C-alpha positions in Angstrom: -55.1 -17.7 -5.7 -51.4 -18.4 -4.8 -49.0 -18.4 -7.7 -46.7 -21.3 -7.7 -43.9 -21.3 -10.3 -43.5 -24.3 -12.6 -40.4 -26.2 -12.0 -40.8 -29.1 -14.5 -37.5 -28.5 -16.3 -35.5 -27.5 -13.3 -34.6 -31.0 -12.2 -33.5 -31.9 -15.8 -31.2 -28.9 -15.9 -29.7 -29.8 -12.6 -29.0 -33.4 -13.7 -27.5 -32.1 -16.9 -25.1 -29.7 -15.0 -24.0 -32.6 -12.7 -23.3 -34.8 -15.7 -21.3 -32.0 -17.4 -19.2 -31.4 -14.2 -18.6 -35.2 -13.9 -17.6 -35.4 -17.5 -15.2 -32.5 -17.2 -13.6 -34.1 -14.1 -13.2 -37.4 -15.9 -11.6 -35.8 -19.0 -9.1 -33.9 -16.8 -8.2 -37.0 -14.8 -7.8 -39.0 -18.0 -5.6 -36.3 -19.5 -3.4 -36.2 -16.4 -3.2 -40.0 -15.9 -3.5 -41.2 -19.5 0.0 -42.5 -19.9 -0.1 -44.4 -16.7 -3.4 -45.9 -17.5 -2.2 -47.0 -20.9 0.9 -48.6 -19.3 -1.4 -50.6 -17.0 -3.5 -51.8 -19.9 -0.4 -52.8 -21.9 1.0 -54.8 -18.9 -2.4 -56.6 -18.6 -2.4 -57.3 -22.3 1.1 -58.6 -22.4 0.5 -60.8 -19.3 -2.7 -62.3 -20.9 -1.0 -62.9 -24.3 2.0 -64.6 -22.6 -0.3 -67.4 -21.3 
């Protein structure tokens, strides 16, 4: 009989690794652009509250 390895958890691990890499990328981008993003939100808030 041919032995086939079980790969039930392999897909879950791959998805978890992809999510971790995406999370790290988002955290790095937010760290680099955090001040600029905050300024944009402050501009939007001041524009909306002036109306």
